C-alpha positions in Angstrom: 184.2 58.9 -37.5 185.9 58.9 -34.5 188.9 56.6 -34.0 189.2 56.0 -37.9 192.7 57.9 -38.0 194.3 55.3 -35.2 192.3 52.8 -36.9 194.4 53.0 -40.6 197.8 53.3 -38.5 197.7 49.7 -37.7 195.1 48.6 -35.2 194.6 45.4 -37.5 191.7 46.3 -39.6 191.0 42.9 -41.9 191.3 44.3 -45.3 190.4 40.6 -46.8 187.0 40.4 -44.9 183.7 42.8 -44.5 180.5 42.7 -42.6 178.0 40.4 -45.2 176.1 43.9 -45.7 175.8 47.5 -44.4 172.7 46.2 -42.6 173.4 43.4 -39.6 172.3 40.0 -40.9 170.1 38.7 -38.1 170.9 34.9 -36.8 169.0 31.7 -36.9 168.3 29.9 -33.6 170.7 27.3 -34.9 173.8 30.1 -35.3 172.5 31.5 -31.5 172.5 27.8 -30.1 175.7 27.0 -31.6 177.1 30.3 -30.4 175.1 29.2 -26.7 177.4 25.8 -26.5 180.6 27.0 -27.8 180.9 29.5 -24.8 179.6 26.9 -22.2 181.9 24.4 -23.8 184.6 27.2 -23.0 183.7 27.4 -19.2 183.2 23.2 -18.7 186.9 23.0 -19.9 188.0 25.4 -17.5 186.0 23.8 -14.4 185.8 20.4 -14.9 189.1 19.6 -13.3 188.5 21.9 -10.1 187.3 19.0 -7.7 189.7 16.3 -8.9 192.9 18.6 -10.1 194.6 18.2 -6.9 194.1 14.2 -6.4 195.1 13.5 -10.0 198.6 15.7 -9.7 199.1 14.0 -6.4 198.9 10.3 -7.7 201.4 11.9 -10.9 203.7 13.6 -8.4 204.2 10.2 -6.1 204.6 8.2 -9.2 207.1 10.4 -10.6 208.6 10.9 -6.8 207.6 14.4 -6.9 207.1 17.1 -4.0 206.2 20.3 -5.2 202.5 19.2 -5.2 201.0 23.0 -5.0 203.4 24.4 -7.8 201.9 21.6 -10.1 198.5 22.7 -9.3 198.9 26.0 -9.8 200.8 25.4 -13.2 197.9 23.3 -14.3 195.4 26.1 -13.2 196.7 28.7 -15.1 198.3 27.0 -18.2 194.5 27.1 -19.7 194.6 30.9 -19.2 198.2 31.1 -20.3 196.9 29.5 -23.7 193.8 31.6 -23.5 195.7 34.9 -23.0 198.5 34.2 -25.9 196.1 32.8 -28.3 192.6 35.1 -28.6 194.0 37.9 -30.4 195.3 35.3 -32.9 192.2 33.4 -33.2 190.4 37.1 -33.6 192.4 38.3 -36.1 192.0 34.8 -38.0 188.4 35.1 -38.2 188.4 38.5 -39.5 190.6 37.2 -42.4 189.2 33.5 -43.3 185.5 33.6 -41.5 184.1 33.3 -38.0 182.7 29.5 -39.4 186.2 27.9 -40.0 187.8 29.2 -36.5 184.9 28.5 -34.2 184.9 24.5 -35.5 188.5 24.4 -35.3 188.3 25.4 -31.9 185.6 22.6 -31.1 187.9 20.1 -33.2 190.6 20.8 -30.6 188.3 20.6 -27.5 187.2 17.4 -28.6 190.9 16.2 -28.5 192.2 17.4 -26.0 190.0 17.4 -22.8 189.9 13.7 -23.4 193.7 13.3 -24.2 194.0 15.3 -20.7 192.3 12.3 -18.9 194.8 10.0 -20.3 197.6 11.9 -18.6 200.0 9.6 -17.0 202.8 12.7 -16.2 202.8 15.9 -15.0 204.4 17.5 -18.0 201.6 15.6 -20.5 198.9 17.0 -17.9 200.3 20.4 -18.5 200.9 20.5 -22.4 197.2 18.6 -23.1 195.6 21.3 -20.6 198.0 24.3 -22.4 196.3 22.8 -25.5 192.9 22.9 -24.6 193.5 26.2 -24.0 194.5 27.0 -27.1 192.2 25.7 -29.1 189.2 27.3 -26.3 191.0 31.3 -27.3 188.2 31.3 -29.8 185.5 32.9 -27.5 186.0 35.8 -28.8 185.4 34.8 -32.2 182.1 33.6 -30.6 181.1 37.6 -29.3 182.4 39.0 -32.7 179.6 36.5 -34.4 177.0 38.2 -32.2 178.2 41.5 -33.5 177.9 41.0 -36.6 174.3 39.5 -36.7 172.9 41.6 -34.5 170.8 44.9 -34.3 171.9 47.4 -31.5 168.4 46.5 -29.8 169.4 42.9 -30.2 172.7 43.0 -28.2 172.0 43.0 -24.7 169.6 40.1 -25.0 172.0 38.0 -27.5 174.7 38.7 -25.4 173.2 37.6 -22.2 172.7 34.5 -23.8 176.7 34.2 -24.2 176.7 35.4 -20.6 174.0 32.5 -19.9 176.3 30.3 -21.2 179.1 31.1 -18.7 177.1 30.4 -16.2 175.8 27.0 -17.0 179.1 26.1 -18.4 180.5 27.2 -15.0 178.1 25.3 -12.9 178.2 22.2 -15.1 181.8 21.6 -15.2 183.0 21.4 -11.7 179.7 19.1 -11.0 180.7 17.0 -14.5 184.2 16.7 -12.7 183.2 16.1 -9.1 180.4 13.1 -10.3 182.3 11.1 -12.7 185.7 11.3 -11.1 187.2 7.9 -9.8 184.1 5.8 -11.3 185.2 2.5 -10.4 185.4 3.1 -6.7 181.4 3.7 -6.9 179.9 1.9 -9.8 180.8 -2.1 -10.6 180.7 -1.6 -13.9 183.6 0.0 -14.3 186.1 -2.4 -12.4 188.9 -3.3 -14.6 188.1 -1.2 -17.6 190.3 2.0 -18.9 188.5 4.1 -16.5 189.6 1.9 -13.6 193.1 2.8 -14.8 192.7 6.5 -15.7 190.2 7.7 -13.0 189.7 10.7 -14.2 189.1 10.5 -17.5 185.5 10.0 -17.5 185.1 13.5 -17.1 187.1 14.2 -19.8 185.2 11.9 -22.3 181.9 13.6 -21.6 183.2 17.2 -21.7 184.6 15.8 -25.2 181.4 14.1 -26.3 179.8 17.6 -25.7 182.0 19.2 -28.0 181.7 16.6 -30.4 178.0 17.3 -30.2 178.6 21.1 -31.1 181.1 20.6 -33.5 178.0 18.6 -35.8 175.5 21.2 -34.9 178.3 24.2 -36.2 178.8 22.4 -39.5 174.6 21.7 -39.8 173.6 25.1 -38.3 175.9 27.5 -38.4 176.3 29.6 -41.0 178.5 32.4 -41.9 178.9 36.0 -41.0 181.2 38.0 -42.8 181.8 37.7 -46.4 185.6 36.4 -47.1 187.2 37.6 -50.5 189.9 35.3 -52.0 193.3 34.8 -51.3 195.0 35.9 -55.0 198.2 36.1 -53.2 198.9 39.4 -53.8 199.2 39.7 -49.9 202.5 38.1 -48.5 201.8 35.7 -45.4 203.6 36.6 -42.0 205.3 34.4 -40.3 204.3 33.3 -37.0 206.2 35.4 -35.0 205.4 38.3 -36.9 201.7 37.6 -36.7 201.7 37.1 -32.7 203.7 40.2 -32.7 201.1 42.2 -34.5 198.8 40.5 -32.2 200.4 42.1 -29.3 200.7 45.0 -30.6 196.7 45.5 -31.3 196.3 44.2 -27.7 198.7 47.1 -26.3 197.2 49.5 -28.9 193.3 48.7 -28.2 194.4 49.7 -24.2 195.9 53.1 -25.1 192.5 54.1 -27.0 190.4 56.1 -24.8 187.0 54.6 -24.7 187.8 50.8 -25.8 191.1 50.8 -23.3 189.1 52.1 -20.8 186.4 49.6 -21.1 189.2 47.0 -21.1 190.9 48.0 -17.8 187.8 48.1 -16.3 187.0 44.7 -17.4 190.1 43.3 -16.3 190.4 44.6 -12.7 186.7 42.7 -12.3 187.7 39.6 -13.8 191.3 39.9 -11.7 188.8 40.4 -8.7 185.8 37.5 -9.2 188.9 34.9 -10.1 191.1 35.7 -6.9 188.1 34.5 -5.0 188.4 31.2 -7.3 191.2 30.5 -5.7 190.0 30.7 -1.9 186.4 30.3 -2.4 186.7 26.8 -1.6 189.7 27.4 1.0 187.7 29.2 3.4 184.7 26.9 3.1 186.3 24.0 4.1 187.9 25.2 6.7 187.1 24.0 10.4 184.5 26.1 11.8 186.8 26.4 15.0 189.0 28.5 12.6 186.4 30.2 11.3 185.7 28.4 8.2 182.5 26.5 7.7 183.4 23.4 7.1 181.8 22.3 4.2 182.6 18.8 1.9 183.0 19.0 -1.8 179.5 17.9 -2.6 178.5 21.0 0.0 180.8 23.2 -2.2 179.1 21.6 -5.5 175.8 23.2 -4.5 177.6 26.5 -3.9 179.0 26.7 -7.2 175.4 25.5 -8.8 173.4 28.3 -6.9 176.0 30.9 -8.6 175.7 29.2 -12.0 172.1 29.3 -11.6 171.2 32.3 -10.4 173.7 34.0 -13.5 171.5 31.8 -15.6 168.8 33.4 -14.5 170.0 36.7 -14.2 171.6 36.6 -18.1 168.7 35.2 -19.6 165.6 36.7 -18.2 166.8 40.2 -16.3 169.5 41.8 -18.6 167.0 42.7 -21.2 164.5 44.7 -19.5 167.2 45.8 -17.0 169.2 47.0 -20.0 166.2 48.7 -21.2 165.4 50.4 -17.8 168.7 52.1 -17.2 170.8 51.7 -20.2 174.0 49.6 -20.2 176.5 52.4 -19.6 174.7 52.6 -16.2 174.4 48.6 -15.2 178.1 48.3 -15.7 179.4 50.5 -12.3 176.0 48.8 -10.7 176.7 45.4 -11.6 181.0 46.0 -10.5 179.4 47.3 -7.0 177.1 44.6 -6.6 179.6 42.0 -7.0 182.2 43.6 -5.2 179.6 44.0 -1.7 179.3 39.9 -2.1 182.3 38.7 -2.3 183.5 41.6 0.6 181.1 39.7 2.5 182.0 35.9 2.0 184.0 35.5 4.8 181.5 36.8 7.4 179.2 33.6 6.9 178.5 32.2 10.0 178.5 28.5 10.3 175.5 28.1 12.1 172.9 30.2 9.4 175.6 29.4 7.0 173.1 28.9 4.0 170.9 31.3 4.7 174.0 34.2 4.5 175.1 32.3 1.2 172.3 32.6 -0.3 172.5 36.3 -0.2 175.7 36.4 -0.7 176.3 34.4 -3.7 172.9 36.4 -4.9 174.8 39.4 -5.1 178.0 37.6 -6.7 176.0 35.8 -8.8 173.5 38.6 -10.1 176.6 41.6 -10.4 178.6 39.2 -12.6 175.3 37.6 -15.0 174.9 42.1 -15.4 178.3 42.3 -15.8 179.4 40.3 -18.4 176.8 41.1 -21.2 176.8 45.0 -20.3 180.6 44.3 -21.1 180.5 43.1 -24.7 177.8 44.6 -25.3 179.2 48.4 -24.6 182.3 47.0 -25.9 180.8 46.1 -29.6 179.1 49.2 -29.7 181.4 51.3 -28.9 184.0 49.7 -31.4 181.3 50.1 -34.5 180.8 54.0 -33.5 184.4 54.4 -33.6 185.1 52.4 -36.9 187.3 49.8 -35.1 187.1 46.1 -36.3 185.1 43.8 -33.8 187.4 40.9 -34.1 190.4 42.6 -33.2 188.9 43.9 -30.3 187.3 41.4 -28.9 190.1 39.4 -29.3 192.8 41.7 -27.4 189.3 42.0 -24.5 189.5 38.4 -24.7 193.8 37.8 -24.0 193.7 40.4 -21.8 190.8 38.5 -19.6 192.6 35.8 -19.9 195.4 37.4 -18.5 193.5 38.2 -15.3 192.7 35.3 -14.9 195.9 33.8 -14.6 197.0 36.9 -11.7 193.8 36.2 -10.2 194.3 32.8 -8.9 197.9 33.5 -8.2 197.3 36.3 -6.3 194.5 34.7 -3.9 196.3 31.6 -3.1 199.8 34.1 -2.4 197.3 36.4 -0.4 195.6 33.4 1.7 199.2 32.0 2.1 200.5 34.7 4.0 197.6 36.2 6.2 195.0 32.9 6.3 197.0 32.2 9.7 197.2 35.8 11.2 194.8 38.3 12.9 192.0 40.2 12.2 192.1 42.1 9.6 194.7 40.4 8.3 193.9 36.6 8.1 191.3 34.7 5.8 189.3 37.8 5.6 192.2 39.8 3.7 191.9 38.1 0.6 188.3 38.4 0.1 189.2 42.1 1.1 191.3 42.2 -2.1 188.5 41.3 -4.3 186.1 44.0 -3.0 189.2 46.8 -3.1 189.9 45.8 -7.0 186.2 45.8 -7.6 185.8 49.5 -5.9 188.8 50.9 -8.9 187.0 48.7 -11.3 183.9 50.7 -10.6 185.8 54.3 -10.1 187.4 53.6 -13.7 183.8 53.6 -15.4 183.8 57.3 -15.2 186.1 57.6 -18.1 183.8 55.7 -20.4 182.0 58.0 -22.6 177.8 57.5 -23.0 177.0 54.9 -26.0 174.3 57.1 -28.5 170.7 55.9 -27.8 170.0 54.5 -30.7 169.2 50.5 -29.7 169.7 51.4 -26.0 166.0 51.6 -25.6 166.4 53.3 -22.2 162.8 54.8 -21.1 162.3 58.9 -21.2 163.5 60.6 -17.7 159.6 60.9 -17.0 158.6 57.3 -17.9 161.4 56.3 -15.5 160.4 58.9 -12.4 156.3 57.5 -13.1 157.7 53.9 -12.6 
């Protein structure tokens, strides 16, 4: 089998566990629901702080006499992704050794604790630590994808990965909505005056996120079966130190990047995420900019509606369109198409005119949402199937993908903010358009790299025959 030799040379195959059987086990609706919720809560945790983070930093900075507000906002935004980058390979490899179920449940426990703890932040260092720890336990999203790969047939993969992608869209819609609507509740609702929510004005949205995580934990306990058989540890295999274990995970990630097919797909995904998250940093900076300066003059409420629109379109795409489009065109061909559609939307964003803002944003955001909605499940499906075909371990492959994707999510917002600061006051094309042009450029490079992706076997792809496609 292709890749077997490299696999045996140290790509991190877990010898302690094996798939439950040579045939793929089907998953119950309850198990799929748990995986959906785990993924959704991951994105809620990422997006919930976006509306109130600057205000939280200002409050804590004023109390501590700190003046580097922008620096602390950047640190808090990136600490979550830094933690995911460091710990995704660890959770993926651990799930191969002890099973997917316990790792997913530990992640939900961590979410429940550290989401609420962040709301109690009374110093900047405490807020940074809680945000980092929340990212550590949210590094297990790779395990959810590996679970899907364990229990799905090739024909089921695209649709089920689409459900996970829909959870991403829903979580990123719900997260900023909760963060904005439930911040400073004592200023709007008398029932919260004089309570702990008055003392800690950003606690309520964090508590809501924790409650959602706790509910998923209960559901996982009763409804989530194990997807891999785990052999008992008889002590014959020595336990590695933390440094050795993390070093091994880093080596596995680098080794995955060096493989021809899996490495190419991870590079494609990294560049896509990089370009997409540049937009996260500059989108609201643009929409809040005054109309006289070329912006849209949007309020926080307006921006929330835009996020909701993008999220809902993404849910529609991943929940309803990904299956038929995969059967029509195939996973491999959908990847470059989705990248170019997303890049078109990102590039056109700053050309929106205030007089027709909502109509034009509907078109542009549809490109972004549909493109991203097609890319996420298609890339995960491709990576899962090529890992199977070449004999690599799913946990290690998905762990490397999520870790390096988190690294791209670190670089994206930092790069976007840096480019915005350098160019936003200049003249076209080196002005506020530049950051969005950077998004488009990164998408073009990502699409070009898809030329290196080998085709998948036709088994389970469900692509229509050429004559059939032509007739339709």
